[in-house]
C-alpha positions, 0 to 999 in steps of 0.5 A: 862719451859712453852710451848704455845698451841693454837686451833682456833674455827670453823665455819660450812660453808656447810654440816648441820647435814651431818657428823653423816651420813658419809656425806660431810662437808665444814668448817673452823677455825676462828680468835678466839680460845683458848690458854694455857701456859702449863708445865708438872708435875710429880703429875699424875694430870692435872690442868687447870686454866680457866677464867670462871670455876676456877681450873679444876683438873683431877686425871689420875688414875680416868678416868671413865665416871662421869654422874654428869660432863656432860656438864662441861669442866672437863668432856672433860679433863677426856674424852680426857685423857681416850681416849688417854689411851684406844688407848695405847698412853702415858698420864701424868700430866700438869699445864695449864693456859687457855685463850679463845676468843671464846664466849660459846654457839654461835656455834664456837665449844668452847668445840671441841677447848678445847678438841683438845687443851687437846689432843695437849698438851698430844701429845707434852708433852708425845707422841713426837708429833707423834699422827695424828691430825685425831686421836686427833680429834677422842679422842676429839669426844669420850670425847664429846660423852661419857664424856660430854654427847653431841651426836655430829659427828666428824666435829667440832673436825676434823676441829679444829685439822686440822686448816684452811678451809677444805672439808671432805667426811666422807664416802671416808675419803677424806680431802681437804685443801682450800685457802678461803678468803671472803674479797678477794671476797668483802664479809663479813661473820658474826654470830649473837647471837640470845640469845636462850639457848641450855639447854634442847635440847639434845633430839632434837639434838639426834633425827636428827641422829636417824631420818636419821638412821631410813631411812637408816635402811629401805634400810638395811644401817647404815647411809644415805651416804651408801644409793643410792640417786636415790633409795631413791628419787624413793620411794613414800615418804610422805613429811609430815613425819619428818624422810623423810624430814630430809633424803631429806635434807641430800641428797640435802645438801650432793650434795650441799657441793662440789658445795660450795667448788668449788665456794669458791675455784674459788672465786665465791661469787655470786654462793656461796651465792646462794648455801648458801641460798639453804642450809639455806632454806633446814635446815629450811624447811626439816631438821627442826632444827629451833624451837623445842617443847622442849623449844618453843624458837623462837629467832633463827627463829626471827634471820632468819626472820630479816636476810631475811628482811635485806639480801634478794636479797643482801646476804645469811643467814642460821642457824649455827651449830646444830640449835634450838637455837644459831646463824645466819650465814650471808654473804654479800657485805662488804660495807653492813655489818655495815647496817646489823649489826645495823639492827640485833643489834637493835633486839638482842642487842649491840655486838650480831653481830660479823664479822667472819674471816676464818684463815689458 
């Protein structure tokens, strides 16, 4: 008998590039995601029928890393199964028919949602649903890091595994679930796909945690969350230095996340949008994850500039997710959304701007 499984995609709300330094994040699952009809089998084979990638097959006695699979969904299946096995958890074959409403490459964590989905299937079919969501998230992260070739933190996988709107402090391991509803504040959130490609950006993404870790090492620490912010700020840093700017972003952003959490909890849209703009400008000016010399792609920068023209004094806008390409996240009074959407789609094409609803 086939069983139904589903995992929602996620949107980052605050904590841009803080998770890999054991910082704080605020994020939520959204109304789009991946679903699957699944049935266990006795073939020791995982078979997943997908819409865009055809049939994916993984033999469960062949779970080593395959570099030629980097960036492919089959690597995520293999990686999650391998991680389950390494943890002493049970694995087994299944047949799945996958459907997705998540656009690929727009920052809604389609790869994390898919990885978590595979983990949930293995959990229910072969582990009596006893595997904690945090463990499933870590297996998904392991799959993305080692098998998929993406040097990501744990934020996306954890939010997809937990579901809903969550605040996470990776240093203290505090997890708070929040009730969040922008529509109740009279606001609408959206993402605009600017059309930039993520291809060739792995080194640019990897350089951000490397730069932050370099600064942490100067204090004999492994990550910036273990460095005293006051001690960091007391140094006579040269702000022209890229690792220094990125560390400055981390400390500012890490302090901003709980403030955005509280504004969201209190339904204070005005404060939330002010802080969201502070976060966005920090990513642009300090984190510098908008344009990279690796590709010279300026579409994301154009999206932020166009958003500024449409929203300054009215709403908020920021880079969404890893940066360098992809989406602009924006928040505004709901009665202005159609005007903003029309303005963005004149630049980036019909259908490029879509409303994002947070879901529990």
